[in-house]
C-alpha positions in Angstrom: 157.6 81.9 142.9 157.7 84.5 140.2 157.5 88.1 141.7 156.1 91.2 138.5 154.1 89.1 136.3 154.4 92.0 133.9 158.2 92.1 133.8 160.7 90.0 131.6 163.4 90.2 134.2 164.3 86.3 135.4 162.7 86.7 139.1 161.8 83.1 138.8 165.1 82.6 139.1 165.5 84.2 142.3 165.4 82.9 146.0 164.0 85.1 148.0 165.5 86.0 151.5 162.7 89.0 152.1 162.1 90.6 155.4 158.9 88.3 155.6 160.9 85.0 154.6 161.1 82.1 157.9 161.5 79.2 156.8 158.1 76.9 158.4 159.2 74.1 160.5 156.5 71.6 161.6 159.5 69.9 164.0 159.4 72.4 167.2 162.2 71.7 168.8 164.2 73.0 165.9 165.6 76.1 166.4 163.2 79.3 164.4 165.0 80.5 161.3 165.9 83.6 160.8 164.6 85.8 157.9 168.3 85.1 156.1 167.7 81.1 156.9 170.1 81.0 159.4 168.9 79.8 163.3 168.9 82.4 166.1 172.4 83.4 166.7 174.0 82.1 164.1 174.1 84.8 161.5 175.4 87.6 164.6 173.1 90.1 164.3 172.4 91.8 167.0 170.3 94.6 166.3 169.3 94.3 162.9 167.7 97.5 160.7 165.4 96.9 158.6 163.3 99.6 156.0 159.7 100.7 156.1 157.7 98.0 153.6 157.0 100.5 151.4 160.8 101.9 150.2 162.0 98.4 150.1 159.0 98.2 147.4 159.8 101.0 145.4 163.6 100.6 145.4 162.5 96.5 143.9 161.0 98.4 140.7 163.5 101.3 140.7 165.5 98.0 140.6 163.5 96.3 138.2 163.4 98.9 135.5 167.1 99.0 135.8 167.6 95.6 134.4 165.2 96.2 132.0 167.8 99.3 130.7 171.0 97.1 131.8 173.5 98.1 129.3 172.5 101.7 129.4 172.6 101.7 133.0 176.0 100.0 133.4 177.6 102.5 130.5 176.1 105.8 130.5 174.6 105.9 134.9 177.2 104.0 135.8 177.4 106.5 139.2 173.9 106.3 139.9 173.8 102.5 139.7 177.0 102.2 142.2 175.3 104.1 144.6 172.2 102.3 144.3 174.8 99.4 145.1 175.9 101.1 148.2 172.3 101.5 149.2 171.8 97.8 149.2 170.3 95.9 146.5 166.3 95.5 147.6 166.5 91.3 148.9 163.9 90.0 146.2 166.5 91.4 143.5 170.1 90.6 144.6 170.2 87.4 143.2 169.0 88.6 139.5 171.2 91.5 140.1 174.1 89.9 141.0 174.0 87.6 137.8 174.5 91.6 136.3 176.8 93.2 137.9 179.2 89.9 137.1 178.6 89.4 133.7 176.9 85.8 134.7 174.2 86.3 132.4 175.6 86.6 129.8 178.3 83.8 130.7 175.4 81.6 131.0 173.6 82.8 127.9 176.7 82.1 125.4 177.2 78.1 127.0 173.8 76.4 126.4 174.1 73.2 128.3 177.9 73.7 129.3 176.7 73.3 133.0 174.5 70.2 132.8 177.3 68.2 130.8 179.7 69.1 133.5 177.6 67.9 136.5 177.1 65.0 134.7 180.6 64.0 134.8 182.4 62.6 137.6 185.4 64.8 139.6 188.3 64.0 141.3 187.7 66.5 144.1 183.7 65.2 144.6 185.0 62.4 147.2 186.9 66.1 149.4 183.8 68.3 148.0 181.4 65.8 149.7 183.6 66.1 153.1 183.5 69.7 153.3 179.2 69.5 152.5 178.9 69.2 156.8 181.1 72.1 157.6 179.7 74.7 155.1 176.9 76.8 157.3 175.6 73.6 159.2 173.5 76.4 161.0 171.5 77.3 158.2 168.2 75.4 157.0 169.7 75.1 153.3 173.0 73.1 154.2 172.3 72.0 157.4 171.5 68.3 156.5 171.6 66.3 153.2 169.3 67.8 150.9 169.4 69.3 148.1 171.3 72.4 149.2 173.8 70.1 150.1 173.6 68.5 146.5 172.9 71.6 144.4 175.8 73.0 146.4 177.4 70.0 145.4 176.4 70.0 141.6 178.2 73.7 141.5 181.3 72.4 143.2 182.1 69.9 141.2 180.6 71.3 138.1 183.8 73.9 138.7 186.7 71.8 139.6 186.1 70.2 136.1 185.7 73.7 134.1 189.4 74.9 135.8 191.4 71.7 136.4 194.0 73.9 136.9 192.5 75.0 140.0 190.1 72.8 140.8 188.6 72.2 144.1 189.5 75.1 147.5 187.5 75.1 150.8 187.1 78.3 150.1 185.0 77.9 147.7 181.9 76.4 149.9 180.7 78.9 151.1 180.8 81.4 148.7 178.8 79.0 146.6 176.6 78.4 149.2 176.0 82.8 149.6 175.5 82.5 146.0 172.8 79.4 146.3 171.0 80.8 149.0 169.8 83.8 146.0 170.0 82.1 143.2 169.5 78.4 141.1 172.0 76.6 141.1 173.3 77.2 137.1 173.2 81.0 137.7 175.2 80.3 141.0 177.9 78.1 139.2 177.9 81.4 136.5 178.2 83.6 139.1 180.9 81.4 141.1 183.2 81.0 137.4 182.9 85.1 136.9 183.8 85.8 140.7 187.3 83.3 140.4 187.4 84.9 136.6 187.0 88.6 137.3 187.2 89.8 140.8 189.6 87.2 142.9 192.2 85.8 140.1 194.6 83.6 141.3 192.6 83.7 144.8 192.2 79.9 145.1 195.6 78.8 143.4 197.4 76.4 144.7 200.3 78.2 146.0 198.0 80.5 146.5 200.7 83.4 144.9 197.1 86.5 144.0 196.7 86.1 148.1 200.0 86.3 149.1 200.3 89.2 146.4 196.8 91.0 148.0 198.5 90.4 151.4 201.9 92.9 150.3 199.3 95.5 149.4 197.0 95.2 151.9 200.4 95.6 154.5 201.3 99.0 152.6 197.8 100.8 152.9 197.9 99.0 156.3 200.7 101.6 156.7 199.0 104.6 154.9 195.6 105.0 156.4 195.9 103.4 159.8 199.9 104.2 160.5 199.2 103.3 164.4 198.4 99.6 164.1 200.9 98.9 161.4 203.2 99.8 163.4 201.4 97.6 166.3 201.8 94.9 163.3 205.1 95.1 162.4 206.3 95.3 166.6 204.8 91.7 167.1 205.7 90.5 163.9 201.9 90.1 162.7 201.3 88.9 158.9 198.5 90.0 157.4 198.3 87.1 156.3 197.4 85.6 159.6 193.9 87.1 159.5 193.1 88.2 155.7 193.2 85.1 153.6 189.9 84.1 155.2 188.4 86.9 155.0 189.5 87.6 151.3 189.0 84.2 150.5 185.6 83.4 151.2 184.9 86.8 151.0 183.7 87.9 154.1 181.0 85.5 154.5 182.1 83.7 157.6 183.5 86.5 160.2 180.9 88.8 159.9 177.2 89.2 161.0 175.3 88.0 157.3 173.6 91.7 156.9 176.5 93.1 157.4 178.2 90.0 154.1 175.6 90.9 151.9 175.4 94.6 152.3 179.3 94.1 151.4 178.9 91.5 148.3 176.6 94.2 146.9 179.5 96.5 146.9 181.9 93.7 145.5 179.3 92.8 142.7 179.4 96.4 141.8 182.7 97.9 141.9 185.2 95.0 142.5 188.6 94.4 145.3 188.7 97.4 145.9 186.2 96.8 149.0 187.7 93.9 150.3 190.1 96.0 151.1 188.3 98.7 152.7 186.9 96.2 154.3 188.8 94.6 156.0 191.0 97.8 156.6 187.8 99.0 157.8 187.3 96.0 159.8 191.2 97.0 161.6 190.3 100.6 162.3 187.1 99.9 164.3 188.5 96.9 166.5 191.9 97.7 166.9 191.1 101.0 168.7 193.8 102.8 170.8 192.4 101.5 173.9 192.1 97.8 173.4 196.2 98.3 171.9 197.7 98.7 175.1 195.3 95.7 175.7 197.5 93.5 173.7 200.4 93.2 174.5 201.3 90.4 171.9 200.5 88.5 168.2 198.1 86.0 170.2 196.1 88.6 172.1 196.1 90.6 168.7 195.1 88.2 166.5 192.3 86.8 169.0 190.5 90.5 169.4 190.2 90.0 165.4 189.0 85.9 165.3 186.6 88.1 168.2 185.2 90.9 166.1 183.2 93.4 168.4 179.6 92.6 167.6 178.1 95.4 167.9 180.0 97.6 165.4 179.9 95.2 162.2 176.1 95.5 162.4 175.3 96.6 159.3 174.5 99.8 160.1 177.7 100.8 161.6 179.7 98.8 159.8 178.5 99.7 156.1 179.3 103.3 156.9 182.5 103.2 158.6 183.3 100.9 154.9 182.1 104.0 153.1 183.7 106.6 155.5 187.1 104.9 155.1 189.9 107.0 153.1 191.3 105.2 150.5 190.8 105.1 146.1 190.9 102.9 143.3 194.3 104.6 142.4 196.4 104.7 146.4 195.6 100.1 145.1 197.2 100.6 142.1 200.3 102.4 143.2 200.5 99.9 146.3 200.0 96.8 144.1 202.3 97.6 141.2 205.0 99.1 143.7 204.7 95.0 145.3 204.3 93.7 142.2 207.9 95.0 140.9 209.3 93.9 143.7 208.5 90.2 143.7 209.7 90.9 139.9 212.9 92.1 141.7 212.9 89.1 144.1 212.4 87.1 141.4 215.4 88.4 139.5 218.0 87.8 142.3 216.8 84.2 143.1 
């Protein structure tokens, strides 16, 4: 489908997920899908806020104008661009905006024909990827059964395993790639994945997860400064951040939160980078492990159970996103913690 015929923006490359989107099914026994393509209840969204249609359309027009003059907005009007990402990218523009924000469009244009060449080859990872297809959003219309969605997902993941042979494939790439495929074509999703793994979460999917381990140490330091009472509880019960944040960070929260909140987090993440992951994780702990809840958690098991079963009413878009934005955490704090942890790691390696 193509929208806004007078616009040069590649809207025909977008799979529209909008307020009026519901997958039509001829099978009366099949559960009704929500506007994101998930069957009822799977997205964990209990009460969703929605903008008036006229406001949504006005925002879409603003984004079309921004994308037409993208370089100007990125270089001279970035604060306003960031503000609009924090408000939420209009659903019809999300796929195009994500590509522009991460530079995937330029990667695609600079490498014509490469994706087609990669998908035509065989990969040693292909049999492993195939096993994971049925586990990736099994309650979503695109991925619930063998078909175009699963085939596209296979092609994206196979292509990446050939593009970056050092990393190859990691299971956590699948849900990330699937969310991309919900919003854009297969080739565009591939280049977004390339940009994410190269520029945003570099090293997250390496064999030994070195980058994720470092993020865990950084998170531990930030937790002690931002949420000291929770930090003391975690230390008392020997709860390392990697026990609960590994999946959050590696899957970009796509498997852990109501989908409307996931999309808003991704809007900010594509614009602002990895600091959004830290802010989101800290906000989850702040809202979930309140002083009253901590009194109920007598040890590691009870605490981790709370983090595996998040209070959905507090994770909803209208409450959760403002809480993320209100959290007092600066880029300088993250950079300072990163420098400190990196120096400690260097010393430890020297000693060994």
